[in-house]
C-alpha positions in Angstrom: 31.4 38.0 21.6 32.6 34.9 23.3 30.6 32.9 25.8 33.5 30.9 27.1 33.9 27.1 27.6 30.8 26.6 29.7 28.6 27.3 26.6 30.3 24.7 24.4 28.3 21.7 23.5 29.5 18.5 25.2 28.1 15.0 24.9 27.2 14.1 28.5 26.2 10.5 29.3 23.7 10.0 32.1 25.2 8.7 35.4 23.5 5.4 34.8 24.8 5.0 31.2 25.5 1.3 31.7 21.8 0.7 32.1 21.3 2.0 28.5 23.9 -0.2 26.9 22.7 -3.2 24.9 24.7 -6.4 24.5 26.8 -6.7 21.4 25.1 -9.9 20.3 21.7 -8.2 20.4 23.0 -5.2 18.4 24.6 -7.5 15.8 21.4 -9.6 15.4 19.4 -6.4 14.8 22.0 -5.1 12.4 22.0 -8.4 10.4 18.2 -8.4 10.3 18.2 -4.8 8.9 20.9 -5.7 6.3 19.0 -8.8 5.2 15.8 -6.8 4.8 17.5 -4.4 2.5 19.1 -7.0 0.3 17.6 -7.4 -3.1 16.3 -3.9 -3.4 16.5 -2.5 -6.9 17.2 1.0 -8.2 17.4 2.6 -11.7 20.5 4.8 -12.3 20.4 7.0 -15.4 23.4 6.7 -17.7 24.1 10.4 -18.2 27.0 12.6 -17.6 27.1 14.6 -14.4 25.5 14.0 -11.0 22.5 11.8 -10.7 19.3 13.9 -10.6 15.6 13.2 -10.2 14.0 10.5 -12.2 12.1 13.1 -14.2 15.3 14.6 -15.6 16.2 12.9 -18.9 13.2 10.4 -19.2 14.5 9.1 -22.5 18.0 8.3 -21.2 19.0 4.7 -20.7 19.2 3.4 -17.2 21.2 0.7 -15.4 19.2 -1.4 -13.0 21.2 -2.0 -9.8 20.6 -4.4 -6.9 21.8 -4.0 -3.3 23.7 -7.1 -2.2 24.1 -5.9 1.4 27.5 -4.2 0.8 27.3 -2.4 -2.5 25.1 -1.7 -5.6 25.6 -4.3 -8.3 24.5 -3.8 -11.9 22.0 -6.5 -12.9 20.6 -5.1 -16.2 19.9 -2.2 -18.5 16.6 -0.6 -19.7 16.2 1.9 -22.6 14.2 4.6 -20.7 12.4 5.7 -17.6 9.1 4.0 -18.5 10.8 0.6 -18.9 12.6 1.2 -15.6 9.4 2.1 -13.7 7.7 -1.0 -15.2 10.5 -3.2 -13.9 10.8 -1.6 -10.5 7.1 -1.1 -9.8 5.1 -3.9 -11.4 1.3 -3.6 -11.2 -0.2 -5.4 -8.2 -1.8 -8.8 -8.8 -5.6 -8.6 -9.1 -7.3 -10.8 -6.6 -10.5 -12.5 -7.7 -13.4 -12.1 -5.4 -15.2 -15.2 -4.2 -18.8 -15.6 -5.5 -20.3 -15.3 -2.0 -18.9 -11.8 -1.5 -21.2 -10.5 -4.2 -24.3 -11.6 -2.2 -26.3 -8.7 -0.8 -26.5 -8.3 2.9 -29.4 -10.0 4.7 -32.2 -8.0 6.1 -34.3 -5.1 4.8 -31.9 -2.3 5.8 -34.6 -0.3 7.6 -34.4 1.2 11.1 -37.6 1.6 13.1 -38.0 5.0 14.7 -38.2 5.0 18.4 -37.0 1.4 18.7 -34.0 0.6 20.9 -30.9 -0.2 18.9 -28.9 -1.9 21.6 
């Protein structure tokens, strides 16, 4: 069964398409910001034969640590297994020390009188 040419999908621009265009300089600036934000990201690639699979496959396999330089992934190191790769990629967050005055209890008795106006 054929629906003919009128049912074909066609990309149609609105009649005021020029209004939706952004200047090339603005697009280039946004692209450069996006690329700079992604630079320095790390990933662990298992050194096994075949296609790369989930991290849970072959947890004892050695892994290459790669860093994104904005154009391609560059190998920056090696780790012996999944646990070492996770420790490198996801370090534990730094523990912030609370100030002494934060431990002070709140002032007041904490009681609410019945029937009293609250506001």
